[in-house]
C-alpha positions as CSV (number, residue, x, y, z in Angstrom):
1,M,2.6,-7.4,4.2
2,A,6.0,-6.0,4.8
3,V,6.6,-2.4,4.1
4,Q,9.1,0.3,5.0
5,W,9.3,4.1,4.5
6,A,10.7,5.0,1.1
7,P,13.4,7.6,0.6
8,F,11.1,10.1,-1.1
9,S,10.0,13.7,-0.2
10,E,6.5,12.4,0.4
11,P,5.7,9.9,3.2
12,V,5.3,6.7,1.3
13,L,5.5,3.0,2.3
14,V,6.8,0.4,-0.2
15,G,7.2,-3.3,0.2
16,Q,5.7,-6.7,-0.6
17,A,2.4,-8.4,0.2
18,F,1.6,-12.1,0.3
19,V,-1.9,-12.5,-1.0
20,L,-4.0,-15.7,-1.1
21,T,-6.1,-15.8,-4.2
22,G,-8.4,-18.4,-5.8
23,A,-5.5,-19.4,-8.1
24,G,-3.1,-19.8,-5.1
25,P,-0.7,-17.6,-3.2
26,T,1.1,-14.7,-4.9
27,C,3.5,-12.0,-3.9
28,L,2.7,-8.5,-5.0
29,P,4.5,-5.1,-4.8
30,V,2.9,-2.6,-2.4
31,I,3.0,1.2,-2.5
32,M,0.9,3.1,0.1
33,R,0.6,6.7,1.0
34,Q,0.4,7.8,4.6
35,Q,-3.2,8.4,5.9
36,V,-3.7,11.9,7.0
37,G,-5.2,12.1,10.5
38,R,-5.7,9.4,13.1
39,I,-7.9,6.4,12.4
40,S,-8.7,3.3,14.4
41,L,-7.3,-0.1,13.6
42,R,-10.9,-1.3,12.9
43,H,-11.4,1.5,10.4
44,A,-8.1,0.7,8.8
45,M,-9.1,-2.9,8.4
46,R,-12.4,-1.9,6.7
47,M,-10.4,0.3,4.3
48,C,-8.2,-2.7,3.1
49,G,-10.8,-3.7,0.5
50,D,-10.8,-0.2,-1.0
51,V,-8.4,0.5,-3.8
52,S,-7.5,4.1,-4.8
53,L,-4.6,5.1,-6.9
54,D,-3.6,8.7,-6.5
55,Q,-1.1,10.5,-8.8
56,L,1.9,10.1,-6.5
57,V,1.4,6.4,-6.0
58,A,0.8,5.9,-9.7
59,S,4.1,7.7,-10.6
60,L,6.1,5.7,-8.0
61,A,4.6,2.5,-9.3
62,R,5.8,3.3,-12.8
63,E,9.3,4.0,-11.5
64,R,9.6,0.7,-9.7
């Protein structure tokens, strides 16, 4: 995954992710909102499987 801070008023990362799927590798767009508070790397890795789409991320995804 390669992301960078987007030039928006909210702290949002945008970029691309290379994902290996059952049908083969694919490249997908990524939009992530900054996590509030400090979390450990282990906790962040556990959260990777979770998908949540908040209103800001949904509106940015429609714009891209």
